[in-house]
C-alpha positions as CSV (number, residue, x, y, z in Angstrom):
1,M,10.8,-41.5,27.9
2,L,10.3,-40.9,31.6
3,G,11.1,-43.6,34.2
4,T,8.4,-46.3,34.9
5,D,9.2,-46.8,38.5
6,A,7.1,-43.9,39.9
7,G,3.6,-44.4,41.2
8,V,2.1,-41.1,40.0
9,T,0.5,-40.8,36.6
10,R,-0.5,-38.0,34.3
11,E,-3.0,-38.1,31.5
12,R,-1.4,-37.7,28.1
13,I,-3.8,-36.2,25.5
14,I,-3.3,-37.1,21.9
15,A,-5.4,-35.7,19.1
16,G,-7.5,-38.5,17.7
17,E,-10.3,-39.1,15.3
18,S,-12.7,-36.4,14.1
19,C,-16.4,-36.7,15.1
20,R,-18.8,-34.3,13.4
21,G,-15.9,-31.9,13.1
22,R,-14.7,-32.3,16.7
23,V,-11.3,-33.7,17.5
24,V,-11.8,-36.6,19.9
25,A,-9.0,-37.1,22.4
26,R,-7.3,-40.4,23.1
27,R,-5.8,-40.7,26.6
28,R,-3.1,-42.9,27.9
29,F,-1.2,-42.7,31.2
30,V,2.5,-41.9,31.7
31,P,4.3,-42.5,35.0
32,V,6.1,-39.5,36.5
33,V,8.5,-39.0,39.4
34,D,8.3,-36.6,42.3
35,Q,10.5,-33.6,42.6
36,P,9.7,-31.0,45.3
37,D,12.0,-28.1,44.0
38,R,9.7,-26.2,41.6
39,V,8.5,-22.8,40.6
40,P,5.3,-22.1,42.6
41,D,2.1,-20.8,41.1
42,P,1.2,-17.8,43.2
43,Q,-2.5,-18.1,42.4
44,T,-2.8,-21.9,42.6
45,P,-2.6,-24.3,45.6
46,R,0.3,-26.7,45.4
47,T,-2.1,-29.6,45.3
48,V,-3.5,-28.2,42.0
49,R,-0.3,-27.2,40.4
50,G,2.0,-29.8,38.8
51,S,4.1,-30.7,35.8
52,I,5.1,-33.7,33.8
53,V,7.6,-34.6,36.5
54,G,7.0,-33.5,40.0
55,G,4.3,-32.8,42.5
56,R,0.9,-34.4,42.6
57,V,0.0,-34.1,38.9
58,L,-3.7,-33.8,38.3
59,N,-5.4,-34.8,35.1
60,R,-7.0,-32.2,32.8
61,R,-10.5,-32.9,34.1
62,D,-9.3,-32.1,37.7
63,I,-7.7,-28.9,36.5
64,L,-10.8,-27.8,34.6
65,R,-13.1,-28.6,37.6
66,L,-10.9,-26.4,39.8
67,G,-10.9,-23.6,37.3
68,V,-7.2,-23.4,36.6
69,S,-6.3,-22.0,33.2
70,L,-3.2,-22.9,31.2
71,A,-3.5,-20.1,28.7
72,G,-0.3,-18.3,29.6
73,L,2.1,-19.5,27.0
74,A,-0.4,-19.2,24.2
75,A,-1.2,-15.7,25.3
76,V,2.4,-14.6,25.4
77,N,3.4,-16.1,22.1
78,A,-0.1,-15.8,20.6
79,L,-2.6,-18.6,20.6
80,L,-4.5,-21.8,19.2
81,A,-7.9,-24.1,18.0
82,A,-10.3,-27.7,16.3
83,C,-13.5,-28.2,14.5
84,G,-16.9,-28.4,16.2
85,G,-20.4,-27.3,15.9
86,D,-23.8,-27.3,17.5
87,D,-26.1,-30.3,17.2
88,D,-28.8,-28.9,15.0
89,D,-29.2,-29.5,11.3
90,D,-27.4,-26.3,10.4
91,S,-24.1,-27.6,11.6
92,P,-21.4,-25.0,11.0
93,T,-18.1,-26.2,9.5
94,A,-14.5,-25.2,9.3
95,T,-12.7,-25.7,6.0
96,S,-9.4,-24.9,4.5
97,V,-9.7,-21.8,2.4
98,S,-8.0,-23.8,-0.4
99,G,-10.6,-26.5,0.1
100,A,-8.1,-29.0,1.5
101,A,-9.9,-29.7,4.7
102,T,-13.5,-30.0,5.8
103,A,-15.4,-30.6,9.0
104,T,-15.6,-34.3,8.1
105,S,-11.9,-34.9,8.1
106,A,-9.1,-33.8,10.3
107,P,-7.9,-30.4,9.2
108,A,-4.5,-30.1,7.6
109,N,-3.4,-28.0,10.5
110,T,-4.3,-30.5,13.3
111,P,-1.3,-31.9,15.3
112,E,-1.3,-35.3,13.6
113,A,-1.5,-33.9,10.1
114,A,1.1,-31.2,10.9
115,A,3.6,-33.9,11.8
116,T,3.5,-35.5,8.4
117,A,2.6,-32.6,6.1
118,T,4.8,-31.8,3.1
119,P,6.3,-28.3,3.6
120,A,4.2,-25.6,1.9
121,P,5.8,-23.4,-0.7
122,Q,7.3,-20.2,0.7
123,G,4.6,-17.6,1.3
124,Q,1.7,-20.0,1.2
125,G,-0.3,-21.5,4.1
126,S,-3.7,-22.9,4.7
127,A,-6.1,-20.4,6.2
128,I,-9.2,-22.1,7.7
129,L,-12.6,-20.8,6.7
130,V,-15.1,-21.1,9.5
131,N,-18.9,-21.3,8.8
132,P,-18.6,-20.5,5.1
133,G,-21.5,-18.9,3.4
134,E,-22.6,-15.9,1.4
135,A,-23.5,-12.8,3.4
136,P,-27.0,-11.2,3.3
137,D,-27.3,-7.8,1.7
138,G,-26.3,-4.8,3.8
139,V,-24.1,-4.2,6.8
140,G,-24.9,-4.9,10.4
141,G,-24.2,-6.7,13.6
142,E,-21.6,-6.4,16.2
143,L,-18.5,-8.7,16.7
144,R,-16.8,-9.0,20.0
145,V,-13.1,-10.2,20.0
146,A,-11.1,-10.8,23.2
147,L,-7.4,-9.7,23.5
148,A,-5.2,-10.7,26.4
149,F,-3.1,-7.5,26.0
150,D,-3.9,-3.9,25.2
151,A,-2.5,-2.2,22.1
152,T,1.0,-0.9,22.8
153,S,0.1,1.9,20.5
154,L,-2.5,2.7,17.8
155,D,0.3,3.8,15.5
156,P,1.4,0.8,13.4
157,I,5.1,1.9,13.2
158,A,5.2,2.3,17.0
159,T,4.6,-1.3,17.8
160,Y,6.0,-4.7,16.9
161,T,3.6,-7.3,18.4
162,L,1.4,-10.0,16.8
163,N,-1.3,-8.9,19.3
164,N,-1.8,-5.6,17.4
165,G,-1.9,-7.4,14.1
166,R,-5.3,-8.9,15.1
167,W,-7.0,-5.5,14.6
168,Q,-4.5,-3.4,12.5
169,E,-5.2,-5.2,9.3
170,N,-8.7,-3.8,9.3
171,V,-7.8,-0.2,9.9
172,F,-4.6,0.2,7.8
173,S,-3.4,-0.9,4.4
174,G,0.0,-1.5,3.1
175,L,1.6,-1.0,-0.3
176,V,1.7,-4.8,-0.8
177,W,-1.1,-7.3,-0.1
178,R,-0.6,-10.7,1.5
179,D,-3.8,-12.7,1.8
180,T,-5.0,-15.0,4.6
181,N,-3.3,-18.0,2.8
182,L,0.0,-16.0,3.1
183,V,0.2,-15.5,-0.7
184,V,1.8,-12.2,-1.7
185,Y,0.0,-10.6,-4.7
186,D,3.0,-9.8,-6.9
187,G,1.9,-11.4,-10.2
188,K,4.8,-13.8,-10.2
189,D,4.9,-17.6,-10.6
190,G,1.1,-17.8,-11.1
191,R,0.2,-15.6,-8.1
192,P,-2.4,-12.9,-8.4
193,A,-1.4,-9.4,-9.6
194,P,-1.1,-6.5,-7.1
195,S,-4.2,-4.9,-8.6
196,E,-6.3,-7.9,-7.6
197,G,-5.5,-7.5,-3.9
198,F,-6.1,-4.9,-1.2
199,G,-2.6,-3.3,-1.4
200,L,-2.2,0.4,-2.1
201,A,0.2,-0.1,-5.0
202,E,-1.2,-1.2,-8.3
203,S,2.2,-2.4,-9.5
204,W,5.9,-2.1,-8.9
205,E,9.2,-2.9,-10.6
206,Y,12.9,-2.9,-9.8
207,T,14.6,-0.6,-12.4
208,D,17.9,-1.8,-10.9
209,D,19.0,-3.6,-7.8
210,L,18.8,-0.4,-5.7
211,T,15.7,1.2,-7.1
212,L,12.1,0.1,-6.6
213,V,9.3,2.1,-8.3
214,F,5.7,1.8,-7.0
215,K,2.6,2.9,-9.0
216,L,-0.1,3.8,-6.5
217,R,-3.9,3.4,-6.7
218,P,-5.7,6.7,-7.4
219,G,-8.5,8.3,-5.4
220,I,-7.7,6.8,-2.0
221,T,-8.2,8.8,1.2
222,F,-7.5,8.2,4.9
223,H,-10.4,8.0,7.4
224,N,-9.6,11.6,8.4
225,G,-9.9,12.8,4.8
226,E,-6.2,13.1,4.1
227,P,-5.3,11.9,0.5
228,F,-3.1,8.9,0.1
229,N,-0.4,9.6,-2.5
230,A,3.4,9.3,-3.1
231,E,4.1,12.0,-0.5
232,T,2.4,9.8,2.1
233,V,4.8,7.0,1.3
234,R,7.8,9.3,1.5
235,A,6.6,10.9,4.8
236,H,5.8,7.5,6.3
237,F,9.3,6.1,6.0
238,Q,10.9,9.4,6.9
239,R,9.0,9.3,10.2
240,M,9.8,5.7,10.8
241,H,13.6,6.4,10.5
242,D,13.4,9.6,12.6
243,P,15.3,8.8,15.9
244,A,12.7,10.8,17.7
245,T,10.0,8.3,16.6
246,A,12.0,5.4,18.1
247,S,10.1,3.0,15.9
248,P,10.7,-0.7,16.8
249,Q,9.9,-1.3,13.1
250,A,12.8,0.8,11.8
251,F,15.5,-1.9,11.9
252,N,13.6,-3.9,9.3
253,Y,13.8,-1.0,6.8
254,T,17.3,0.3,7.3
255,S,18.1,-0.6,3.7
256,I,15.9,2.2,2.5
257,K,18.0,5.3,1.8
258,E,15.1,7.5,0.8
259,V,11.7,7.6,-0.9
260,I,11.1,10.1,-3.6
261,A,7.6,11.3,-4.6
262,T,8.3,11.2,-8.3
263,D,4.8,12.3,-9.1
264,D,1.5,12.1,-7.2
265,L,1.0,8.4,-7.8
266,T,4.6,7.3,-8.3
267,A,6.8,6.5,-5.2
268,T,10.4,5.6,-5.9
269,M,12.3,3.8,-3.2
270,I,16.1,4.1,-3.3
271,F,18.1,1.6,-1.3
272,N,21.6,2.0,0.2
273,E,22.0,-1.8,-0.1
274,V,20.3,-4.7,-1.8
275,D,17.3,-5.9,0.1
276,P,15.9,-9.2,-1.2
277,V,13.1,-9.3,1.3
278,M,11.6,-5.8,0.9
279,I,8.4,-6.8,-0.9
280,S,7.6,-9.4,1.8
281,K,8.4,-6.8,4.5
282,L,6.0,-4.3,2.9
283,A,3.3,-6.9,3.1
284,G,3.8,-7.2,6.9
285,Y,3.1,-5.2,10.0
286,G,5.6,-2.4,9.3
287,G,4.2,-1.7,5.8
288,F,0.9,-0.2,7.0
289,M,0.7,3.4,5.6
290,T,0.0,6.3,7.9
291,P,-1.3,9.8,7.1
292,A,1.5,12.4,6.7
293,E,-0.2,15.3,8.5
294,A,-2.1,13.6,11.3
295,S,0.8,11.5,12.4
296,K,2.8,14.7,13.2
297,D,0.7,15.1,16.3
298,T,2.3,12.5,18.5
299,T,0.1,13.5,21.5
300,K,-2.9,12.1,19.6
301,F,-1.8,9.9,16.7
302,G,-0.9,6.6,18.4
303,P,-1.8,7.3,22.1
304,V,-5.5,8.0,21.5
305,E,-6.4,7.9,17.8
306,A,-5.2,6.8,14.4
307,A,-6.5,6.9,10.8
308,G,-5.8,4.4,8.1
309,T,-7.2,3.5,4.7
310,G,-8.7,0.1,5.6
311,P,-12.4,-1.0,5.7
312,Y,-12.8,-0.1,9.4
313,R,-12.0,3.1,11.3
314,I,-11.3,3.5,15.0
315,T,-14.2,5.2,16.7
316,E,-13.2,4.7,20.3
317,Y,-10.2,3.6,22.3
318,V,-10.2,3.2,26.1
319,K,-6.8,2.2,27.3
320,D,-6.7,-1.3,28.9
321,D,-10.4,-1.7,28.1
322,H,-11.4,-1.8,24.5
323,I,-10.8,-0.7,20.9
324,T,-14.0,-0.1,18.8
325,L,-13.9,-0.2,15.0
326,E,-16.8,0.7,12.7
327,A,-17.3,0.0,9.0
328,W,-16.1,2.9,6.9
329,D,-18.4,4.2,4.2
330,G,-15.5,5.6,2.2
331,Y,-13.5,2.3,1.9
332,W,-11.9,2.2,-1.6
333,G,-11.7,-1.6,-2.0
334,P,-13.7,-3.7,-4.4
335,R,-15.8,-5.2,-1.6
336,K,-17.4,-3.5,1.4
337,P,-17.5,-4.9,5.0
338,H,-20.6,-6.7,6.2
339,I,-20.1,-6.3,10.0
340,Q,-21.0,-2.8,11.3
341,K,-19.1,-2.8,14.5
342,I,-16.1,-4.7,15.9
343,I,-15.2,-4.4,19.6
344,Y,-11.8,-5.7,20.7
345,R,-12.0,-6.1,24.4
346,I,-8.9,-6.3,26.5
347,I,-9.4,-9.1,29.1
348,P,-6.0,-10.0,30.7
349,D,-7.4,-12.8,32.9
350,D,-7.5,-16.2,31.2
351,N,-10.5,-17.6,33.1
352,T,-12.6,-14.4,32.5
353,R,-12.0,-14.6,28.7
354,L,-13.1,-18.2,28.7
355,S,-16.1,-17.6,30.9
356,E,-17.3,-14.7,28.7
357,F,-16.8,-16.8,25.6
358,L,-18.9,-19.7,27.0
359,A,-21.5,-17.2,28.1
360,G,-21.8,-15.7,24.6
361,S,-20.5,-12.2,25.4
362,I,-17.3,-12.9,23.4
363,D,-17.4,-14.2,19.8
364,V,-13.7,-14.9,19.0
365,L,-10.6,-15.5,21.2
366,T,-7.6,-17.8,21.4
367,L,-7.5,-20.7,23.9
368,S,-5.1,-22.9,25.7
369,P,-5.4,-26.7,25.3
370,V,-7.2,-27.0,28.7
371,Q,-9.6,-24.2,27.8
372,A,-10.3,-25.8,24.4
373,D,-11.4,-29.0,26.2
374,A,-14.0,-27.0,28.1
375,A,-15.1,-25.1,25.0
376,K,-15.5,-28.2,22.8
377,G,-18.4,-29.5,24.8
378,A,-20.2,-26.1,24.8
379,A,-23.2,-25.4,22.6
380,G,-22.9,-22.9,19.8
381,V,-19.2,-22.6,19.6
382,Q,-16.2,-24.1,17.7
383,V,-12.6,-24.7,18.6
384,V,-10.4,-24.4,15.5
385,P,-6.7,-25.4,15.4
386,I,-4.3,-23.9,12.9
387,G,-0.6,-24.2,12.5
388,V,1.2,-20.8,12.6
389,P,4.7,-19.5,11.6
390,T,5.7,-18.9,15.3
391,V,8.4,-21.2,16.6
392,S,9.1,-21.5,20.3
393,G,12.5,-22.4,21.7
394,L,15.2,-21.8,24.3
395,R,17.8,-19.1,23.7
396,L,21.2,-20.2,25.3
397,D,23.5,-17.4,26.4
398,A,26.8,-17.9,24.5
399,S,28.6,-15.2,26.5
400,K,28.5,-16.6,30.0
401,P,29.5,-19.9,31.4
402,P,28.6,-22.7,31.2
403,T,26.5,-22.1,28.1
404,D,29.4,-20.4,26.4
405,N,30.6,-24.0,25.8
406,K,29.0,-25.6,22.7
407,L,29.2,-29.1,24.2
408,V,27.2,-27.9,27.2
409,R,24.6,-26.4,24.9
410,Q,24.4,-29.7,23.0
411,A,23.9,-31.5,26.3
412,I,20.9,-29.2,27.0
413,A,19.4,-30.1,23.6
414,H,19.8,-33.8,24.2
415,A,18.3,-33.6,27.7
416,I,14.9,-32.3,26.8
417,D,12.1,-34.8,26.0
418,M,10.1,-32.5,23.7
419,P,7.7,-35.2,22.3
420,T,6.5,-35.9,25.9
421,I,6.1,-32.2,26.6
422,I,4.1,-31.7,23.4
423,E,1.8,-34.6,24.1
424,T,1.2,-33.7,27.8
425,I,1.5,-30.0,28.6
426,L,0.6,-28.9,25.0
427,S,-1.9,-31.7,24.5
428,G,-0.4,-32.5,21.1
429,Y,-1.0,-28.9,19.8
430,A,2.5,-28.3,18.5
431,K,5.0,-29.7,16.0
432,E,8.6,-30.5,17.0
433,V,11.1,-28.5,14.9
434,G,14.9,-28.4,14.6
435,I,15.4,-24.8,13.5
436,W,13.8,-21.4,14.0
437,Q,11.7,-21.7,10.8
438,S,8.3,-23.1,10.0
439,E,7.4,-24.7,6.7
440,F,5.7,-21.4,5.8
441,S,9.1,-19.7,5.5
442,F,11.6,-19.3,2.7
443,G,14.7,-21.1,3.9
444,Y,12.9,-23.8,5.8
445,E,14.5,-27.3,5.9
446,D,13.0,-30.3,7.6
447,I,15.9,-30.8,10.0
448,A,15.4,-33.4,12.7
449,P,15.9,-31.8,16.2
450,Y,18.4,-33.1,18.7
451,A,17.1,-36.4,19.8
452,Y,16.1,-36.9,23.5
453,D,19.0,-38.9,24.7
454,P,19.9,-38.6,28.4
455,E,23.0,-40.7,28.0
456,A,24.2,-38.5,25.1
457,A,23.6,-35.5,27.2
458,K,25.8,-36.9,30.1
459,A,28.5,-37.8,27.5
460,K,28.5,-34.2,26.2
461,L,29.0,-32.8,29.7
462,A,31.8,-35.3,30.3
463,E,33.4,-34.3,27.0
464,A,33.1,-30.6,28.0
465,G,35.1,-31.3,31.1
466,V,32.7,-29.4,33.4
467,A,32.2,-30.5,37.0
468,T,28.7,-31.8,37.7
469,P,26.2,-30.8,38.8
470,V,26.5,-27.9,36.3
471,A,24.7,-24.8,37.6
472,V,22.5,-22.9,35.0
473,T,19.8,-20.3,35.4
474,F,16.5,-20.6,33.5
475,D,14.2,-17.6,33.1
476,V,10.4,-18.1,33.5
477,I,7.7,-15.5,32.8
478,G,5.8,-14.8,36.0
479,G,2.1,-15.5,35.8
480,D,2.5,-17.7,32.7
481,T,1.1,-21.0,33.9
482,V,2.1,-23.1,30.8
483,A,5.6,-21.6,30.7
484,R,5.9,-22.5,34.3
485,E,4.7,-26.1,33.7
486,M,7.3,-26.4,30.8
487,A,10.1,-24.9,32.8
488,N,9.4,-27.3,35.8
489,A,9.5,-30.2,33.4
490,M,12.7,-29.1,31.7
491,K,14.4,-28.5,35.0
492,D,13.7,-32.0,36.1
493,M,15.0,-33.4,32.8
494,L,18.1,-31.3,32.9
495,D,18.8,-32.0,36.5
496,A,18.5,-35.8,35.8
497,V,21.5,-35.6,33.4
498,G,23.9,-33.6,35.5
499,F,22.7,-30.0,35.6
500,N,21.6,-28.0,38.6
501,V,18.9,-25.6,37.3
502,T,17.7,-22.5,39.1
503,L,14.4,-21.2,37.8
504,N,14.2,-17.4,37.8
505,Q,10.7,-16.1,37.7
506,K,10.6,-12.7,36.0
507,D,7.9,-10.0,35.5
508,A,6.4,-10.3,32.0
509,A,6.8,-6.6,31.4
510,N,10.6,-6.8,31.7
511,Y,11.2,-10.3,30.5
512,Y,12.3,-9.5,26.9
513,N,13.9,-6.2,27.8
514,E,16.2,-7.9,30.3
515,Y,17.1,-10.5,27.7
516,I,17.9,-7.9,25.1
517,A,20.1,-6.1,27.6
518,G,22.1,-9.3,28.2
519,D,20.6,-9.7,31.7
520,G,18.8,-12.9,31.0
521,G,19.6,-16.4,32.4
522,N,21.7,-19.1,30.7
523,I,18.4,-20.4,29.3
524,V,15.7,-18.0,28.1
525,P,12.4,-19.3,26.6
526,F,11.7,-17.4,23.5
527,G,9.2,-17.2,20.6
528,W,9.7,-15.8,17.1
529,G,6.9,-15.1,14.7
530,G,8.9,-14.9,11.5
531,W,6.4,-12.4,10.1
532,T,8.3,-11.8,6.8
533,L,8.1,-15.6,6.1
534,D,11.8,-15.4,5.1
535,Y,14.8,-16.6,7.0
536,D,16.5,-13.3,6.8
537,N,14.3,-11.6,9.4
538,T,14.7,-14.5,11.8
539,Y,18.4,-15.3,11.4
540,F,19.7,-11.7,11.0
541,S,17.8,-10.4,14.0
542,M,18.6,-13.4,16.2
543,M,22.1,-14.6,15.0
544,H,24.0,-11.7,13.5
545,T,26.5,-10.1,15.9
546,G,25.3,-6.9,17.5
547,Q,21.6,-7.2,16.6
548,T,18.9,-6.3,19.1
549,Y,17.7,-9.9,19.6
550,N,21.2,-11.3,19.8
551,P,22.9,-10.1,23.0
552,S,25.4,-13.0,23.2
553,Y,26.2,-14.9,20.1
554,S,29.0,-14.1,17.6
555,N,30.2,-16.3,14.8
556,P,32.1,-14.6,11.9
557,E,31.1,-17.3,9.5
558,V,27.4,-16.9,10.3
559,D,27.8,-13.1,10.0
560,A,29.4,-13.4,6.6
561,L,26.7,-15.7,5.2
562,L,24.0,-13.4,6.5
563,D,25.6,-10.4,4.9
564,E,26.1,-12.2,1.7
565,Q,22.5,-13.3,1.3
566,R,21.4,-9.7,1.9
567,G,23.5,-8.6,-1.0
568,T,21.6,-10.4,-3.8
569,L,18.2,-10.6,-5.3
570,D,19.0,-14.1,-6.6
571,Q,16.6,-16.3,-4.5
572,A,18.2,-19.6,-5.6
573,K,21.5,-18.3,-4.2
574,R,19.9,-17.2,-1.0
575,L,18.3,-20.6,-0.6
576,E,21.7,-22.3,-0.8
577,I,23.0,-19.9,1.8
578,A,20.1,-20.7,4.1
579,K,21.1,-24.4,4.0
580,Q,24.6,-23.5,5.1
581,L,23.2,-21.4,7.9
582,N,20.8,-24.0,9.0
583,A,23.7,-26.5,9.3
584,L,26.1,-24.1,11.1
585,L,23.5,-23.0,13.6
586,F,22.3,-26.5,14.3
587,E,25.8,-27.7,15.0
588,D,26.5,-24.6,17.3
589,A,23.3,-25.4,19.2
590,I,23.1,-21.7,20.1
591,D,19.4,-22.4,20.7
592,V,17.2,-25.4,21.4
593,C,14.4,-25.0,18.9
594,L,11.4,-26.7,20.5
595,Y,8.2,-26.6,18.5
596,Q,6.1,-24.8,15.9
597,N,3.0,-23.5,17.5
598,I,-0.5,-24.6,16.7
599,Y,-3.0,-22.0,17.9
600,L,-6.5,-22.8,19.1
601,W,-9.2,-20.3,18.1
602,G,-12.6,-20.3,19.8
603,V,-15.4,-19.0,17.5
604,N,-19.1,-18.5,18.2
605,N,-21.2,-20.0,15.5
606,R,-23.0,-16.7,14.8
607,V,-19.7,-15.6,13.2
608,R,-19.9,-16.6,9.5
609,N,-17.4,-16.8,6.7
610,F,-14.5,-16.0,9.0
611,S,-11.1,-16.9,7.5
612,I,-8.5,-17.7,10.2
613,P,-5.0,-16.9,8.8
614,P,-1.8,-18.7,10.0
615,D,-0.2,-15.3,10.8
616,E,-2.9,-14.0,13.2
617,R,-3.7,-11.0,11.0
618,L,-7.5,-11.2,11.3
619,F,-9.2,-9.5,8.3
620,W,-13.0,-9.2,8.8
621,L,-14.0,-7.8,5.3
622,D,-15.8,-10.9,4.2
623,A,-17.1,-12.1,7.6
624,W,-20.7,-11.5,8.8
625,I,-22.8,-12.0,11.8
626,Q,-25.9,-14.2,11.8
627,S,-28.7,-12.5,13.6
């Protein structure tokens, strides 16, 4: 813990008991020390800004009174939420879709529960159903959802962000369906059959390790009238792999050699190598099918319009302002939508989003912990927390000194007091982890992270034989208040054990591109969503030599294991390989894995029967608006 000789205190917020569905906070005070060398907030006076250690640290009530938002980190990684309701007799509730949590008990996804929960089976999580209830007959009403960022493209294969997943699920459909509880409808091990879901394939089978045959649903058309058939599937993957498309999704599907339209409703996928994660990939973002003819016009499809086969169609897109969806009369699914219109408004400013939510002009958004405190006391809204697959951590550059030394990397891991950061800056809305996997993912192990131990950190530096103070650079996303808070806190912790940290504030638009190009600092804060819910996507992309999201690390043993697990469909064998990888990567300390995110969703009580999924893919088919 931090030293007790300082005279400045900061409130520490810890999730406490539930009261009529609200999480009540317990507060205790933690002494902090002063350090003047910090990253300034360009929009906030120095007397308002602060961190765990350093400056005049205001409590959360002070910050709220002065209107300072701490939504940045949640907006960049994607965001968070608790239970609440109005005070009338018709109190809305938030429950687990599986029935495991109700408004009268702390939800399974609250911080306290998350810390002790038994890991969920791979591919399963707890969606939270907000204000459950049967919809009235007919379709009507308008839903307003706030997004912090605009769509990078309306074309699903031209983007790779969780932000787009919040609307795409309603416009497009994939061959394989994964529901809001993260269950893939594949008919195996007691799971529902493909035909019971909303995927475009009725069934599939591997005829050998390199051949996957899909039987498609008949009679489906796109919003623009184009038929969906096997030729659609062939053209979709051909376009994805065309270098001219420059699809950021393509690297996930390199195992596909070709797709053959065997007949109108049979698509045969031929692989150039075994891909044990393909079904999971096809249930994710890159699996959304696109129309073969309309997608040829790259001046329109993506930049200004797009057609899918989902329950909603895009009727208007104004860049940097809004995306409007309307219920589609021709939807093929077994159930029709209840909400007539959904408007996704792009509102980059954190405080503006919160103000509009509290004023009732926004129905759904994600919140920071500080914003959640403000929203919990407001009438007619709820704040709902849910654990998500996204893990946040620090990537350490293994190609440049001093982080090319494993002992230095281990010293960094021991120097960071993550429990205190979680309880203060993140208000308890996170779960400390030791690897880049959440319990939702295949390959997850409950590995304890490196313990906060300043003396051990000093000993590692001494063993490494480096002269102290050890100079390291630490990247920070400009304009991200929470990231800045965390970076300031970690700088102080690292400096205290023998480092000399320089914080480099970088423009958000170039932050990841510079990292990918190898131009990042020794320490780069990073988030990984793990959308396939399988360790292959995470570890191969981030740890295998030469991959896009691995500009610096190379370990032949790790590469060999990653290649081996990709060569078999035997999941038991793959799980054993995952354990070996977890141990190797933990020992190498190529990253400091910090925490699994808990997002906070703000929901207006007029939104009914809304299922919040752990993976952020909002699907509005069964929701409705109370007039």
